[in-house]
mmCIF file of the N, C-alpha and C atoms, coordinates in Angstrom:
data_MODEL
# 
_entry.id   MODEL 
# 
loop_
_atom_site.group_PDB 
_atom_site.id 
_atom_site.type_symbol 
_atom_site.label_atom_id 
_atom_site.label_alt_id 
_atom_site.label_comp_id 
_atom_site.label_asym_id 
_atom_site.label_entity_id 
_atom_site.label_seq_id 
_atom_site.pdbx_PDB_ins_code 
_atom_site.Cartn_x 
_atom_site.Cartn_y 
_atom_site.Cartn_z 
_atom_site.occupancy 
_atom_site.B_iso_or_equiv 
_atom_site.pdbx_formal_charge 
_atom_site.auth_seq_id 
_atom_site.auth_comp_id 
_atom_site.auth_asym_id 
_atom_site.auth_atom_id 
_atom_site.pdbx_PDB_model_num 
ATOM 1   N N  . UNK A 1 1  ? 0.804   -1.171 -0.023  1.00 0.00 ? 1  UNK A N  1 
ATOM 2   C CA . UNK A 1 1  ? -0.063  -0.031 0.018   1.00 0.00 ? 1  UNK A CA 1 
ATOM 3   C C  . UNK A 1 1  ? 0.910   1.230  -0.045  1.00 0.00 ? 1  UNK A C  1 
ATOM 4   N N  . UNK A 1 2  ? 0.751   2.081  -0.996  1.00 0.00 ? 2  UNK A N  1 
ATOM 5   C CA . UNK A 1 2  ? 1.719   3.390  -1.132  1.00 0.00 ? 2  UNK A CA 1 
ATOM 6   C C  . UNK A 1 2  ? 1.120   4.314  -0.066  1.00 0.00 ? 2  UNK A C  1 
ATOM 7   N N  . UNK A 1 3  ? 2.079   4.964  0.573   1.00 0.00 ? 3  UNK A N  1 
ATOM 8   C CA . UNK A 1 3  ? 1.641   6.026  1.564   1.00 0.00 ? 3  UNK A CA 1 
ATOM 9   C C  . UNK A 1 3  ? 2.059   7.365  0.961   1.00 0.00 ? 3  UNK A C  1 
ATOM 10  N N  . UNK A 1 4  ? 1.483   8.492  1.308   1.00 0.00 ? 4  UNK A N  1 
ATOM 11  C CA . UNK A 1 4  ? 1.740   9.846  0.788   1.00 0.00 ? 4  UNK A CA 1 
ATOM 12  C C  . UNK A 1 4  ? 2.259   10.665 2.029   1.00 0.00 ? 4  UNK A C  1 
ATOM 13  N N  . UNK A 1 5  ? 3.198   11.468 1.763   1.00 0.00 ? 5  UNK A N  1 
ATOM 14  C CA . UNK A 1 5  ? 3.750   12.288 2.879   1.00 0.00 ? 5  UNK A CA 1 
ATOM 15  C C  . UNK A 1 5  ? 2.823   13.526 3.014   1.00 0.00 ? 5  UNK A C  1 
ATOM 16  N N  . UNK A 1 6  ? 2.653   13.833 4.289   1.00 0.00 ? 6  UNK A N  1 
ATOM 17  C CA . UNK A 1 6  ? 1.703   15.008 4.640   1.00 0.00 ? 6  UNK A CA 1 
ATOM 18  C C  . UNK A 1 6  ? 2.479   16.097 5.285   1.00 0.00 ? 6  UNK A C  1 
ATOM 19  N N  . UNK A 1 7  ? 3.111   15.858 6.363   1.00 0.00 ? 7  UNK A N  1 
ATOM 20  C CA . UNK A 1 7  ? 3.642   16.975 7.224   1.00 0.00 ? 7  UNK A CA 1 
ATOM 21  C C  . UNK A 1 7  ? 4.649   16.609 8.114   1.00 0.00 ? 7  UNK A C  1 
ATOM 22  N N  . UNK A 1 8  ? 5.423   17.586 8.549   1.00 0.00 ? 8  UNK A N  1 
ATOM 23  C CA . UNK A 1 8  ? 6.322   17.290 9.643   1.00 0.00 ? 8  UNK A CA 1 
ATOM 24  C C  . UNK A 1 8  ? 6.360   18.389 10.724  1.00 0.00 ? 8  UNK A C  1 
ATOM 25  N N  . UNK A 1 9  ? 6.696   18.097 11.842  1.00 0.00 ? 9  UNK A N  1 
ATOM 26  C CA . UNK A 1 9  ? 6.783   19.110 12.943  1.00 0.00 ? 9  UNK A CA 1 
ATOM 27  C C  . UNK A 1 9  ? 7.613   18.737 14.026  1.00 0.00 ? 9  UNK A C  1 
ATOM 28  N N  . UNK A 1 10 ? 8.101   19.691 14.860  1.00 0.00 ? 10 UNK A N  1 
ATOM 29  C CA . UNK A 1 10 ? 8.837   19.358 16.041  1.00 0.00 ? 10 UNK A CA 1 
ATOM 30  C C  . UNK A 1 10 ? 8.165   20.052 17.207  1.00 0.00 ? 10 UNK A C  1 
ATOM 31  N N  . UNK A 1 11 ? 8.039   19.210 18.407  1.00 0.00 ? 11 UNK A N  1 
ATOM 32  C CA . UNK A 1 11 ? 7.450   19.718 19.430  1.00 0.00 ? 11 UNK A CA 1 
ATOM 33  C C  . UNK A 1 11 ? 8.246   19.538 20.673  1.00 0.00 ? 11 UNK A C  1 
ATOM 34  N N  . UNK A 1 12 ? 8.302   20.593 21.575  1.00 0.00 ? 12 UNK A N  1 
ATOM 35  C CA . UNK A 1 12 ? 9.349   20.665 22.605  1.00 0.00 ? 12 UNK A CA 1 
ATOM 36  C C  . UNK A 1 12 ? 8.978   19.647 23.837  1.00 0.00 ? 12 UNK A C  1 
ATOM 37  N N  . UNK A 1 13 ? 7.751   19.356 23.961  1.00 0.00 ? 13 UNK A N  1 
ATOM 38  C CA . UNK A 1 13 ? 7.427   18.535 25.009  1.00 0.00 ? 13 UNK A CA 1 
ATOM 39  C C  . UNK A 1 13 ? 6.240   17.458 24.702  1.00 0.00 ? 13 UNK A C  1 
ATOM 40  N N  . UNK A 1 14 ? 6.129   16.382 25.451  1.00 0.00 ? 14 UNK A N  1 
ATOM 41  C CA . UNK A 1 14 ? 5.225   15.373 25.187  1.00 0.00 ? 14 UNK A CA 1 
ATOM 42  C C  . UNK A 1 14 ? 3.787   16.168 25.158  1.00 0.00 ? 14 UNK A C  1 
ATOM 43  N N  . UNK A 1 15 ? 2.997   15.930 24.164  1.00 0.00 ? 15 UNK A N  1 
ATOM 44  C CA . UNK A 1 15 ? 1.623   16.546 23.972  1.00 0.00 ? 15 UNK A CA 1 
ATOM 45  C C  . UNK A 1 15 ? 0.784   15.671 23.256  1.00 0.00 ? 15 UNK A C  1 
ATOM 46  N N  . UNK A 1 16 ? -0.543  16.029 23.412  1.00 0.00 ? 16 UNK A N  1 
ATOM 47  C CA . UNK A 1 16 ? -1.566  15.270 22.612  1.00 0.00 ? 16 UNK A CA 1 
ATOM 48  C C  . UNK A 1 16 ? -1.509  15.941 21.076  1.00 0.00 ? 16 UNK A C  1 
ATOM 49  N N  . UNK A 1 17 ? -1.485  15.125 20.199  1.00 0.00 ? 17 UNK A N  1 
ATOM 50  C CA . UNK A 1 17 ? -1.441  15.663 18.827  1.00 0.00 ? 17 UNK A CA 1 
ATOM 51  C C  . UNK A 1 17 ? -2.811  15.115 18.031  1.00 0.00 ? 17 UNK A C  1 
ATOM 52  N N  . UNK A 1 18 ? -3.343  15.898 17.350  1.00 0.00 ? 18 UNK A N  1 
ATOM 53  C CA . UNK A 1 18 ? -4.554  15.584 16.369  1.00 0.00 ? 18 UNK A CA 1 
ATOM 54  C C  . UNK A 1 18 ? -4.128  16.259 15.149  1.00 0.00 ? 18 UNK A C  1 
ATOM 55  N N  . UNK A 1 19 ? -4.411  15.361 13.976  1.00 0.00 ? 19 UNK A N  1 
ATOM 56  C CA . UNK A 1 19 ? -4.304  15.881 12.599  1.00 0.00 ? 19 UNK A CA 1 
ATOM 57  C C  . UNK A 1 19 ? -5.598  15.275 11.948  1.00 0.00 ? 19 UNK A C  1 
ATOM 58  N N  . UNK A 1 20 ? -6.396  16.231 11.381  1.00 0.00 ? 20 UNK A N  1 
ATOM 59  C CA . UNK A 1 20 ? -7.643  15.959 10.875  1.00 0.00 ? 20 UNK A CA 1 
ATOM 60  C C  . UNK A 1 20 ? -7.770  16.630 9.355   1.00 0.00 ? 20 UNK A C  1 
ATOM 61  N N  . UNK A 1 21 ? -8.154  15.835 8.452   1.00 0.00 ? 21 UNK A N  1 
ATOM 62  C CA . UNK A 1 21 ? -8.498  16.291 7.124   1.00 0.00 ? 21 UNK A CA 1 
ATOM 63  C C  . UNK A 1 21 ? -9.778  16.685 6.788   1.00 0.00 ? 21 UNK A C  1 
ATOM 64  N N  . UNK A 1 22 ? -10.014 17.811 6.283   1.00 0.00 ? 22 UNK A N  1 
ATOM 65  C CA . UNK A 1 22 ? -11.226 18.405 5.885   1.00 0.00 ? 22 UNK A CA 1 
ATOM 66  C C  . UNK A 1 22 ? -11.429 18.745 4.281   1.00 0.00 ? 22 UNK A C  1 
ATOM 67  N N  . UNK A 1 23 ? -12.680 18.652 3.878   1.00 0.00 ? 23 UNK A N  1 
ATOM 68  C CA . UNK A 1 23 ? -12.944 19.026 2.440   1.00 0.00 ? 23 UNK A CA 1 
ATOM 69  C C  . UNK A 1 23 ? -13.109 20.643 2.578   1.00 0.00 ? 23 UNK A C  1 
ATOM 70  N N  . UNK A 1 24 ? -13.343 21.393 1.450   1.00 0.00 ? 24 UNK A N  1 
ATOM 71  C CA . UNK A 1 24 ? -13.265 22.801 1.305   1.00 0.00 ? 24 UNK A CA 1 
ATOM 72  C C  . UNK A 1 24 ? -14.547 23.328 2.002   1.00 0.00 ? 24 UNK A C  1 
ATOM 73  N N  . UNK A 1 25 ? -15.530 22.496 2.248   1.00 0.00 ? 25 UNK A N  1 
ATOM 74  C CA . UNK A 1 25 ? -16.883 22.945 3.008   1.00 0.00 ? 25 UNK A CA 1 
ATOM 75  C C  . UNK A 1 25 ? -16.879 22.826 4.391   1.00 0.00 ? 25 UNK A C  1 
ATOM 76  N N  . UNK A 1 26 ? -15.725 22.231 4.864   1.00 0.00 ? 26 UNK A N  1 
ATOM 77  C CA . UNK A 1 26 ? -15.526 21.989 6.262   1.00 0.00 ? 26 UNK A CA 1 
ATOM 78  C C  . UNK A 1 26 ? -15.922 20.573 6.833   1.00 0.00 ? 26 UNK A C  1 
ATOM 79  N N  . UNK A 1 27 ? -16.310 19.707 5.941   1.00 0.00 ? 27 UNK A N  1 
ATOM 80  C CA . UNK A 1 27 ? -16.682 18.329 6.307   1.00 0.00 ? 27 UNK A CA 1 
ATOM 81  C C  . UNK A 1 27 ? -15.524 17.645 6.710   1.00 0.00 ? 27 UNK A C  1 
ATOM 82  N N  . UNK A 1 28 ? -15.507 17.007 7.810   1.00 0.00 ? 28 UNK A N  1 
ATOM 83  C CA . UNK A 1 28 ? -14.380 16.151 8.361   1.00 0.00 ? 28 UNK A CA 1 
ATOM 84  C C  . UNK A 1 28 ? -14.273 14.899 7.351   1.00 0.00 ? 28 UNK A C  1 
ATOM 85  N N  . UNK A 1 29 ? -13.124 14.691 6.799   1.00 0.00 ? 29 UNK A N  1 
ATOM 86  C CA . UNK A 1 29 ? -12.879 13.419 6.031   1.00 0.00 ? 29 UNK A CA 1 
ATOM 87  C C  . UNK A 1 29 ? -12.224 12.295 6.701   1.00 0.00 ? 29 UNK A C  1 
ATOM 88  N N  . UNK A 1 30 ? -11.159 12.577 7.414   1.00 0.00 ? 30 UNK A N  1 
ATOM 89  C CA . UNK A 1 30 ? -10.412 11.521 8.029   1.00 0.00 ? 30 UNK A CA 1 
ATOM 90  C C  . UNK A 1 30 ? -9.515  12.181 9.162   1.00 0.00 ? 30 UNK A C  1 
ATOM 91  N N  . UNK A 1 31 ? -9.603  11.440 10.356  1.00 0.00 ? 31 UNK A N  1 
ATOM 92  C CA . UNK A 1 31 ? -8.458  11.766 11.479  1.00 0.00 ? 31 UNK A CA 1 
ATOM 93  C C  . UNK A 1 31 ? -7.346  10.966 11.233  1.00 0.00 ? 31 UNK A C  1 
ATOM 94  N N  . UNK A 1 32 ? -6.268  11.643 11.134  1.00 0.00 ? 32 UNK A N  1 
ATOM 95  C CA . UNK A 1 32 ? -4.909  10.903 10.702  1.00 0.00 ? 32 UNK A CA 1 
ATOM 96  C C  . UNK A 1 32 ? -4.251  10.417 12.021  1.00 0.00 ? 32 UNK A C  1 
ATOM 97  N N  . UNK A 1 33 ? -4.209  11.410 13.047  1.00 0.00 ? 33 UNK A N  1 
ATOM 98  C CA . UNK A 1 33 ? -3.586  11.185 14.257  1.00 0.00 ? 33 UNK A CA 1 
ATOM 99  C C  . UNK A 1 33 ? -4.374  11.632 15.376  1.00 0.00 ? 33 UNK A C  1 
ATOM 100 N N  . UNK A 1 34 ? -4.475  11.007 16.474  1.00 0.00 ? 34 UNK A N  1 
ATOM 101 C CA . UNK A 1 34 ? -5.144  11.426 17.547  1.00 0.00 ? 34 UNK A CA 1 
ATOM 102 C C  . UNK A 1 34 ? -4.515  10.687 18.914  1.00 0.00 ? 34 UNK A C  1 
ATOM 103 N N  . UNK A 1 35 ? -3.329  11.107 19.231  1.00 0.00 ? 35 UNK A N  1 
ATOM 104 C CA . UNK A 1 35 ? -2.790  10.470 20.357  1.00 0.00 ? 35 UNK A CA 1 
ATOM 105 C C  . UNK A 1 35 ? -1.649  11.283 20.978  1.00 0.00 ? 35 UNK A C  1 
ATOM 106 N N  . UNK A 1 36 ? -1.200  10.864 22.132  1.00 0.00 ? 36 UNK A N  1 
ATOM 107 C CA . UNK A 1 36 ? -0.184  11.628 22.773  1.00 0.00 ? 36 UNK A CA 1 
ATOM 108 C C  . UNK A 1 36 ? 1.103   11.275 22.212  1.00 0.00 ? 36 UNK A C  1 
ATOM 109 N N  . UNK A 1 37 ? 1.928   12.129 21.868  1.00 0.00 ? 37 UNK A N  1 
ATOM 110 C CA . UNK A 1 37 ? 3.315   11.952 21.238  1.00 0.00 ? 37 UNK A CA 1 
ATOM 111 C C  . UNK A 1 37 ? 4.426   12.530 21.999  1.00 0.00 ? 37 UNK A C  1 
ATOM 112 N N  . UNK A 1 38 ? 5.639   11.880 21.944  1.00 0.00 ? 38 UNK A N  1 
ATOM 113 C CA . UNK A 1 38 ? 6.689   12.428 22.715  1.00 0.00 ? 38 UNK A CA 1 
ATOM 114 C C  . UNK A 1 38 ? 7.364   13.628 21.959  1.00 0.00 ? 38 UNK A C  1 
ATOM 115 N N  . UNK A 1 39 ? 8.149   14.292 22.892  1.00 0.00 ? 39 UNK A N  1 
ATOM 116 C CA . UNK A 1 39 ? 8.886   15.525 22.396  1.00 0.00 ? 39 UNK A CA 1 
ATOM 117 C C  . UNK A 1 39 ? 9.776   15.078 21.208  1.00 0.00 ? 39 UNK A C  1 
ATOM 118 N N  . UNK A 1 40 ? 10.127  15.968 20.369  1.00 0.00 ? 40 UNK A N  1 
ATOM 119 C CA . UNK A 1 40 ? 11.068  15.712 19.247  1.00 0.00 ? 40 UNK A CA 1 
ATOM 120 C C  . UNK A 1 40 ? 10.502  16.095 17.775  1.00 0.00 ? 40 UNK A C  1 
ATOM 121 N N  . UNK A 1 41 ? 11.122  15.552 16.789  1.00 0.00 ? 41 UNK A N  1 
ATOM 122 C CA . UNK A 1 41 ? 10.788  15.837 15.417  1.00 0.00 ? 41 UNK A CA 1 
ATOM 123 C C  . UNK A 1 41 ? 9.921   14.538 14.999  1.00 0.00 ? 41 UNK A C  1 
ATOM 124 N N  . UNK A 1 42 ? 8.806   15.019 14.351  1.00 0.00 ? 42 UNK A N  1 
ATOM 125 C CA . UNK A 1 42 ? 7.905   13.892 13.789  1.00 0.00 ? 42 UNK A CA 1 
ATOM 126 C C  . UNK A 1 42 ? 7.442   14.278 12.374  1.00 0.00 ? 42 UNK A C  1 
ATOM 127 N N  . UNK A 1 43 ? 7.103   13.114 11.715  1.00 0.00 ? 43 UNK A N  1 
ATOM 128 C CA . UNK A 1 43 ? 6.489   13.225 10.487  1.00 0.00 ? 43 UNK A CA 1 
ATOM 129 C C  . UNK A 1 43 ? 5.374   12.333 10.317  1.00 0.00 ? 43 UNK A C  1 
ATOM 130 N N  . UNK A 1 44 ? 4.360   12.714 9.477   1.00 0.00 ? 44 UNK A N  1 
ATOM 131 C CA . UNK A 1 44 ? 3.274   11.969 9.288   1.00 0.00 ? 44 UNK A CA 1 
ATOM 132 C C  . UNK A 1 44 ? 2.975   11.410 7.895   1.00 0.00 ? 44 UNK A C  1 
ATOM 133 N N  . UNK A 1 45 ? 2.655   10.208 7.540   1.00 0.00 ? 45 UNK A N  1 
ATOM 134 C CA . UNK A 1 45 ? 2.343   9.736  6.165   1.00 0.00 ? 45 UNK A CA 1 
ATOM 135 C C  . UNK A 1 45 ? 0.944   9.033  6.360   1.00 0.00 ? 45 UNK A C  1 
ATOM 136 N N  . UNK A 1 46 ? 0.256   9.164  5.224   1.00 0.00 ? 46 UNK A N  1 
ATOM 137 C CA . UNK A 1 46 ? -1.095  8.562  5.264   1.00 0.00 ? 46 UNK A CA 1 
ATOM 138 C C  . UNK A 1 46 ? -1.392  8.000  3.900   1.00 0.00 ? 46 UNK A C  1 
ATOM 139 N N  . UNK A 1 47 ? -2.334  7.103  3.670   1.00 0.00 ? 47 UNK A N  1 
ATOM 140 C CA . UNK A 1 47 ? -2.668  6.569  2.515   1.00 0.00 ? 47 UNK A CA 1 
ATOM 141 C C  . UNK A 1 47 ? -3.897  7.433  1.948   1.00 0.00 ? 47 UNK A C  1 
ATOM 142 N N  . UNK A 1 48 ? -3.612  8.062  0.799   1.00 0.00 ? 48 UNK A N  1 
ATOM 143 C CA . UNK A 1 48 ? -4.637  8.906  0.256   1.00 0.00 ? 48 UNK A CA 1 
ATOM 144 C C  . UNK A 1 48 ? -5.326  8.333  -0.954  1.00 0.00 ? 48 UNK A C  1 
ATOM 145 N N  . UNK A 1 49 ? -5.250  7.016  -0.938  1.00 0.00 ? 49 UNK A N  1 
ATOM 146 C CA . UNK A 1 49 ? -5.914  6.278  -2.225  1.00 0.00 ? 49 UNK A CA 1 
ATOM 147 C C  . UNK A 1 49 ? -7.395  6.502  -2.258  1.00 0.00 ? 49 UNK A C  1 
ATOM 148 N N  . UNK A 1 50 ? -8.137  6.587  -1.208  1.00 0.00 ? 50 UNK A N  1 
ATOM 149 C CA . UNK A 1 50 ? -9.633  6.747  -1.300  1.00 0.00 ? 50 UNK A CA 1 
ATOM 150 C C  . UNK A 1 50 ? -10.098 8.119  -1.553  1.00 0.00 ? 50 UNK A C  1 
ATOM 151 N N  . UNK A 1 51 ? -9.139  9.055  -1.465  1.00 0.00 ? 51 UNK A N  1 
ATOM 152 C CA . UNK A 1 51 ? -9.600  10.524 -1.609  1.00 0.00 ? 51 UNK A CA 1 
ATOM 153 C C  . UNK A 1 51 ? -9.574  10.733 -3.042  1.00 0.00 ? 51 UNK A C  1 
ATOM 154 N N  . UNK A 1 52 ? -10.219 11.676 -3.673  1.00 0.00 ? 52 UNK A N  1 
ATOM 155 C CA . UNK A 1 52 ? -10.288 12.125 -4.961  1.00 0.00 ? 52 UNK A CA 1 
ATOM 156 C C  . UNK A 1 52 ? -9.321  13.417 -5.104  1.00 0.00 ? 52 UNK A C  1 
ATOM 157 N N  . UNK A 1 53 ? -8.857  13.486 -6.291  1.00 0.00 ? 53 UNK A N  1 
ATOM 158 C CA . UNK A 1 53 ? -7.922  14.790 -6.447  1.00 0.00 ? 53 UNK A CA 1 
ATOM 159 C C  . UNK A 1 53 ? -8.654  16.074 -6.058  1.00 0.00 ? 53 UNK A C  1 
ATOM 160 N N  . UNK A 1 54 ? -7.971  16.980 -5.547  1.00 0.00 ? 54 UNK A N  1 
ATOM 161 C CA . UNK A 1 54 ? -8.682  18.134 -5.135  1.00 0.00 ? 54 UNK A CA 1 
ATOM 162 C C  . UNK A 1 54 ? -7.993  18.936 -4.137  1.00 0.00 ? 54 UNK A C  1 
ATOM 163 N N  . UNK A 1 55 ? -8.572  19.882 -3.550  1.00 0.00 ? 55 UNK A N  1 
ATOM 164 C CA . UNK A 1 55 ? -7.862  20.678 -2.466  1.00 0.00 ? 55 UNK A CA 1 
ATOM 165 C C  . UNK A 1 55 ? -8.577  20.353 -1.211  1.00 0.00 ? 55 UNK A C  1 
ATOM 166 N N  . UNK A 1 56 ? -7.824  20.050 -0.064  1.00 0.00 ? 56 UNK A N  1 
ATOM 167 C CA . UNK A 1 56 ? -8.240  19.668 1.172   1.00 0.00 ? 56 UNK A CA 1 
ATOM 168 C C  . UNK A 1 56 ? -7.641  20.821 2.226   1.00 0.00 ? 56 UNK A C  1 
ATOM 169 N N  . UNK A 1 57 ? -8.050  20.639 3.384   1.00 0.00 ? 57 UNK A N  1 
ATOM 170 C CA . UNK A 1 57 ? -7.470  21.316 4.405   1.00 0.00 ? 57 UNK A CA 1 
ATOM 171 C C  . UNK A 1 57 ? -7.088  20.345 5.477   1.00 0.00 ? 57 UNK A C  1 
ATOM 172 N N  . UNK A 1 58 ? -6.113  20.535 6.225   1.00 0.00 ? 58 UNK A N  1 
ATOM 173 C CA . UNK A 1 58 ? -5.810  19.781 7.480   1.00 0.00 ? 58 UNK A CA 1 
ATOM 174 C C  . UNK A 1 58 ? -5.387  20.671 8.589   1.00 0.00 ? 58 UNK A C  1 
ATOM 175 N N  . UNK A 1 59 ? -5.949  20.194 9.808   1.00 0.00 ? 59 UNK A N  1 
ATOM 176 C CA . UNK A 1 59 ? -5.639  20.984 11.097  1.00 0.00 ? 59 UNK A CA 1 
ATOM 177 C C  . UNK A 1 59 ? -4.777  20.132 11.811  1.00 0.00 ? 59 UNK A C  1 
ATOM 178 N N  . UNK A 1 60 ? -3.805  20.770 12.293  1.00 0.00 ? 60 UNK A N  1 
ATOM 179 C CA . UNK A 1 60 ? -2.658  20.089 13.184  1.00 0.00 ? 60 UNK A CA 1 
ATOM 180 C C  . UNK A 1 60 ? -2.841  20.802 14.552  1.00 0.00 ? 60 UNK A C  1 
ATOM 181 N N  . UNK A 1 61 ? -3.152  19.963 15.535  1.00 0.00 ? 61 UNK A N  1 
ATOM 182 C CA . UNK A 1 61 ? -3.132  20.552 16.950  1.00 0.00 ? 61 UNK A CA 1 
ATOM 183 C C  . UNK A 1 61 ? -2.193  19.821 17.761  1.00 0.00 ? 61 UNK A C  1 
ATOM 184 N N  . UNK A 1 62 ? -1.308  20.556 18.401  1.00 0.00 ? 62 UNK A N  1 
ATOM 185 C CA . UNK A 1 62 ? -0.171  20.103 19.276  1.00 0.00 ? 62 UNK A CA 1 
ATOM 186 C C  . UNK A 1 62 ? -0.325  20.859 20.546  1.00 0.00 ? 62 UNK A C  1 
ATOM 187 N N  . UNK A 1 63 ? -0.833  20.215 21.482  1.00 0.00 ? 63 UNK A N  1 
ATOM 188 C CA . UNK A 1 63 ? -0.967  20.859 22.903  1.00 0.00 ? 63 UNK A CA 1 
ATOM 189 C C  . UNK A 1 63 ? -1.852  22.101 22.549  1.00 0.00 ? 63 UNK A C  1 
ATOM 190 N N  . UNK A 1 64 ? -1.524  23.242 22.929  1.00 0.00 ? 64 UNK A N  1 
ATOM 191 C CA . UNK A 1 64 ? -2.340  24.479 22.613  1.00 0.00 ? 64 UNK A CA 1 
ATOM 192 C C  . UNK A 1 64 ? -2.147  25.108 21.257  1.00 0.00 ? 64 UNK A C  1 
ATOM 193 N N  . UNK A 1 65 ? -1.099  24.532 20.506  1.00 0.00 ? 65 UNK A N  1 
ATOM 194 C CA . UNK A 1 65 ? -0.856  25.049 19.134  1.00 0.00 ? 65 UNK A CA 1 
ATOM 195 C C  . UNK A 1 65 ? -1.686  24.415 18.189  1.00 0.00 ? 65 UNK A C  1 
ATOM 196 N N  . UNK A 1 66 ? -2.356  25.369 17.356  1.00 0.00 ? 66 UNK A N  1 
ATOM 197 C CA . UNK A 1 66 ? -3.357  24.940 16.238  1.00 0.00 ? 66 UNK A CA 1 
ATOM 198 C C  . UNK A 1 66 ? -2.939  25.682 14.981  1.00 0.00 ? 66 UNK A C  1 
ATOM 199 N N  . UNK A 1 67 ? -2.863  24.894 13.803  1.00 0.00 ? 67 UNK A N  1 
ATOM 200 C CA . UNK A 1 67 ? -2.605  25.441 12.458  1.00 0.00 ? 67 UNK A CA 1 
ATOM 201 C C  . UNK A 1 67 ? -3.239  24.691 11.540  1.00 0.00 ? 67 UNK A C  1 
ATOM 202 N N  . UNK A 1 68 ? -3.946  25.512 10.587  1.00 0.00 ? 68 UNK A N  1 
ATOM 203 C CA . UNK A 1 68 ? -4.581  24.803 9.468   1.00 0.00 ? 68 UNK A CA 1 
ATOM 204 C C  . UNK A 1 68 ? -3.857  25.129 8.217   1.00 0.00 ? 68 UNK A C  1 
ATOM 205 N N  . UNK A 1 69 ? -3.578  24.049 7.291   1.00 0.00 ? 69 UNK A N  1 
ATOM 206 C CA . UNK A 1 69 ? -2.862  24.189 6.103   1.00 0.00 ? 69 UNK A CA 1 
ATOM 207 C C  . UNK A 1 69 ? -3.733  23.572 4.850   1.00 0.00 ? 69 UNK A C  1 
ATOM 208 N N  . UNK A 1 70 ? -3.286  24.182 3.867   1.00 0.00 ? 70 UNK A N  1 
ATOM 209 C CA . UNK A 1 70 ? -4.006  23.620 2.614   1.00 0.00 ? 70 UNK A CA 1 
ATOM 210 C C  . UNK A 1 70 ? -3.141  22.433 2.050   1.00 0.00 ? 70 UNK A C  1 
ATOM 211 N N  . UNK A 1 71 ? -3.764  21.432 1.453   1.00 0.00 ? 71 UNK A N  1 
ATOM 212 C CA . UNK A 1 71 ? -3.201  20.276 0.809   1.00 0.00 ? 71 UNK A CA 1 
ATOM 213 C C  . UNK A 1 71 ? -3.765  20.057 -0.620  1.00 0.00 ? 71 UNK A C  1 
ATOM 214 N N  . UNK A 1 72 ? -2.965  20.014 -1.612  1.00 0.00 ? 72 UNK A N  1 
ATOM 215 C CA . UNK A 1 72 ? -3.469  19.828 -2.995  1.00 0.00 ? 72 UNK A CA 1 
ATOM 216 C C  . UNK A 1 72 ? -3.088  18.237 -3.247  1.00 0.00 ? 72 UNK A C  1 
ATOM 217 N N  . UNK A 1 73 ? -4.109  17.621 -3.670  1.00 0.00 ? 73 UNK A N  1 
ATOM 218 C CA . UNK A 1 73 ? -3.956  16.042 -3.988  1.00 0.00 ? 73 UNK A CA 1 
ATOM 219 C C  . UNK A 1 73 ? -4.182  15.946 -5.237  1.00 0.00 ? 73 UNK A C  1 
ATOM 220 N N  . UNK A 1 74 ? -3.077  15.465 -6.123  1.00 0.00 ? 74 UNK A N  1 
ATOM 221 C CA . UNK A 1 74 ? -3.260  15.319 -7.566  1.00 0.00 ? 74 UNK A CA 1 
ATOM 222 C C  . UNK A 1 74 ? -2.971  13.691 -7.889  1.00 0.00 ? 74 UNK A C  1 
ATOM 223 N N  . UNK A 1 75 ? -3.804  12.961 -8.548  1.00 0.00 ? 75 UNK A N  1 
ATOM 224 C CA . UNK A 1 75 ? -3.539  11.759 -8.916  1.00 0.00 ? 75 UNK A CA 1 
ATOM 225 C C  . UNK A 1 75 ? -3.426  11.562 -10.425 1.00 0.00 ? 75 UNK A C  1 
# 
């Protein structure tokens, strides 16, 4: 099963991490990560085979830090 690279981040302390993918109208498509992770550098991969080509948003939450980014998926 092929995996597609999504994002990387570094966190200074152990924290709960959540990464959720949304479509452009805000509908939740998939939760990629929902767990407590140790401090240090992390990267996440996921299988995008069931998603159609298009623009998606993903929200990454690490402790109190929240950021939303755009993702373009081309097949």
